[in-house]
C-alpha positions in Angstrom: 107.8 110.7 93.3 107.4 106.9 93.0 104.6 107.3 90.5 106.5 109.8 88.4 109.6 107.5 88.4 107.6 104.5 87.3 106.0 106.5 84.6 109.4 107.4 83.3 110.6 103.8 83.6 107.7 102.6 81.5 108.0 105.5 79.1 104.4 106.7 79.8 103.7 110.1 78.3 102.9 112.4 81.3 100.7 114.6 79.1 98.4 111.6 78.6 98.3 110.5 82.2 97.7 113.5 84.5 98.4 113.0 88.2 97.4 115.2 91.2 98.2 115.4 94.9 95.2 115.0 97.2 96.2 116.2 100.7 94.3 113.8 103.0 94.9 112.7 106.6 95.9 114.2 109.9 99.6 113.6 109.5 100.0 114.8 106.0 103.2 116.9 106.3 103.2 117.7 102.6 99.9 119.6 102.7 100.7 121.3 106.0 104.0 122.5 104.7 102.3 124.2 101.8 99.6 125.6 104.0 96.8 123.6 102.4 95.3 122.8 105.8 93.6 119.6 106.9 91.2 118.2 104.4 89.2 115.0 105.1 87.3 112.8 102.6 84.0 114.3 103.8 85.3 117.7 102.9 85.8 116.7 99.3 82.2 115.5 99.0 80.8 118.8 100.4 79.4 121.0 97.6 80.5 124.1 99.4 84.2 123.2 99.6 
């Protein structure tokens, strides 16, 4: 939310600055709440993921 708030404060068009959530880490409650599972940096580099 901090990023979105700052984009709004600086009047940055959200259509021109896309943002994404990358659920990393063992304690990432956000990703676990949505059932995205635990993903580590090495998983993102795997071609089969």
